[in-house]
C-alpha positions as CSV (number, residue, x, y, z in Angstrom):
1,M,24.8,34.6,13.1
2,H,25.9,32.6,10.1
3,W,24.4,29.5,11.6
4,M,20.9,31.0,11.8
5,L,20.0,30.6,8.1
6,P,20.6,26.8,8.0
7,V,18.7,26.4,11.2
8,I,15.8,28.5,10.0
9,M,15.7,26.6,6.7
10,L,15.5,23.3,8.6
11,L,12.7,24.5,10.8
12,L,10.7,25.8,7.8
13,S,11.1,22.7,5.6
14,G,8.1,20.6,6.0
15,C,6.7,17.1,5.6
16,V,3.0,16.4,5.6
17,S,1.4,13.0,5.3
18,S,-2.2,11.8,5.3
19,G,-4.0,8.4,5.0
20,N,-3.0,4.9,6.0
21,P,0.8,4.3,6.0
22,S,0.3,0.5,6.1
23,V,-0.3,0.7,2.4
24,R,3.4,1.2,2.0
25,D,4.3,-1.9,4.1
26,E,4.9,-4.6,1.5
27,S,5.2,-7.3,4.2
28,A,1.6,-6.5,5.2
29,T,0.1,-6.1,1.7
30,G,1.9,-9.1,0.4
31,Q,0.0,-11.3,2.9
32,I,-3.3,-10.5,1.1
33,K,-4.1,-13.4,-1.2
34,A,-7.1,-13.8,-3.5
35,G,-9.4,-16.6,-2.6
36,V,-7.9,-17.0,0.9
37,T,-7.7,-13.7,2.8
38,T,-10.9,-12.4,4.5
39,K,-12.2,-9.0,5.5
40,E,-11.2,-9.6,9.1
41,D,-7.6,-10.6,8.0
42,V,-7.3,-7.4,6.0
43,K,-8.6,-5.3,8.8
44,K,-6.0,-6.9,11.2
45,L,-3.2,-6.2,8.7
46,L,-4.1,-2.7,7.5
47,G,-6.7,-1.3,9.8
48,K,-9.9,0.5,8.8
49,P,-10.1,1.4,5.1
50,N,-10.2,5.0,3.9
51,S,-13.4,4.2,1.9
52,V,-15.8,1.3,1.4
53,G,-18.0,0.7,-1.6
54,K,-20.5,-1.9,-2.6
55,G,-21.6,-3.2,-6.0
56,S,-23.5,-6.0,-7.6
57,G,-23.2,-7.6,-11.0
58,N,-20.2,-8.8,-12.9
59,L,-17.2,-8.6,-10.5
60,A,-14.9,-9.7,-13.3
61,A,-15.9,-6.7,-15.4
62,A,-15.4,-4.4,-12.4
63,T,-11.9,-5.5,-12.0
64,G,-11.1,-5.8,-15.7
65,L,-10.3,-9.6,-15.4
66,P,-11.5,-12.1,-17.9
67,V,-13.8,-14.8,-16.7
68,T,-12.1,-18.2,-17.1
69,P,-12.9,-21.7,-15.7
70,H,-10.0,-21.1,-13.2
71,A,-11.3,-17.7,-12.0
72,P,-14.0,-18.0,-9.3
73,L,-15.3,-14.5,-10.0
74,A,-19.1,-14.8,-10.1
75,L,-20.9,-13.2,-13.0
76,N,-23.8,-12.0,-10.9
77,S,-22.9,-11.4,-7.3
78,N,-22.7,-8.7,-4.7
79,Y,-19.2,-7.5,-3.9
80,E,-17.5,-5.0,-1.6
81,V,-14.5,-2.7,-2.4
82,W,-12.1,-1.4,0.2
83,S,-9.7,1.4,-0.6
84,Y,-6.6,2.4,1.3
85,S,-4.4,5.4,0.4
86,H,-1.5,7.3,1.7
87,I,0.1,10.6,0.5
88,S,3.2,12.3,1.7
89,V,4.6,15.7,0.6
90,E,8.0,17.0,1.5
91,T,8.7,20.7,0.8
92,D,12.2,21.8,0.1
93,A,13.6,24.3,2.6
94,A,14.7,26.6,-0.3
95,T,11.0,27.2,-1.0
96,F,10.7,29.4,2.0
97,I,13.6,31.7,1.1
98,P,12.2,35.0,-0.4
99,I,12.8,35.3,-4.2
100,V,15.2,32.3,-4.2
101,G,12.3,30.0,-3.4
102,L,10.6,30.9,-6.7
103,F,13.5,29.3,-8.6
104,A,15.1,26.8,-6.3
105,G,12.1,25.7,-4.2
106,G,9.7,22.8,-4.8
107,A,8.2,19.7,-3.3
108,T,8.3,16.0,-3.7
109,S,5.1,14.0,-3.3
110,S,4.4,10.3,-3.0
111,V,1.0,8.6,-3.3
112,S,0.2,4.9,-2.6
113,S,-3.1,3.3,-3.0
114,L,-4.5,-0.2,-2.5
115,T,-7.9,-1.4,-3.6
116,I,-9.3,-4.8,-2.5
117,Y,-12.4,-6.5,-3.9
118,F,-14.3,-9.0,-1.7
119,D,-17.0,-11.4,-2.8
120,D,-20.3,-11.7,-1.0
121,K,-18.7,-14.1,1.5
122,G,-16.1,-11.6,2.5
123,V,-13.2,-13.3,0.8
124,V,-10.6,-11.3,-1.3
125,Q,-11.1,-11.8,-5.0
126,F,-8.8,-9.1,-6.4
127,V,-6.1,-6.8,-5.2
128,Q,-4.8,-3.7,-7.0
129,S,-2.1,-1.4,-5.9
130,S,-0.4,1.7,-7.3
131,Q,2.4,4.0,-6.4
132,S,3.1,7.5,-7.8
133,E,5.9,9.9,-7.1
134,G,6.1,13.5,-8.3
135,R,8.2,16.6,-8.1
136,S,7.0,20.2,-8.4
137,G,9.0,23.3,-9.0
138,I,10.9,24.9,-11.8
139,G,12.9,22.3,-13.6
140,S,11.3,19.4,-11.8
141,G,11.5,16.0,-13.4
142,G,7.8,15.3,-13.5
143,Q,6.3,12.1,-12.0
144,K,6.8,8.4,-12.0
145,S,4.0,5.9,-11.6
146,T,3.7,2.2,-11.1
147,W,0.6,0.0,-11.2
148,N,0.6,-3.5,-9.7
149,P,-2.5,-5.6,-9.9
150,Q,-2.0,-8.7,-7.8
151,E,-4.1,-11.5,-9.3
152,S,-4.2,-14.8,-7.7
153,Y,-6.9,-17.4,-7.7
């Protein structure tokens, strides 16, 4: 009978994830290069994006990059934005123990996102990625974020 509580806790602890796990694969995302990689290349590396957007106008302003003689970002062009994301949440087993779970329970979450801007020819112009980790529960340590724009021309 003493073995039942740990077994029940293991069965009740949970992990949930949603989105595209390829976003976490640095060997795949590291192959995406501005001015070189195409939409087809990205689709082969990461699969279908979670969302696709289109815009026109100043691509440099949309990405927050300055326009310089070395930057091929057109001032007036059509562009497309692909977004990939992945979230995972792991719930502590203690969360499911009556009363104890109120004080000892919690969950850890991790969110990764990747945004890719393509010019009107379908070539990558800008890549932006971010990762965020958080902890919920009493006495949790909050969250940690990183932002990593990959600029290469």
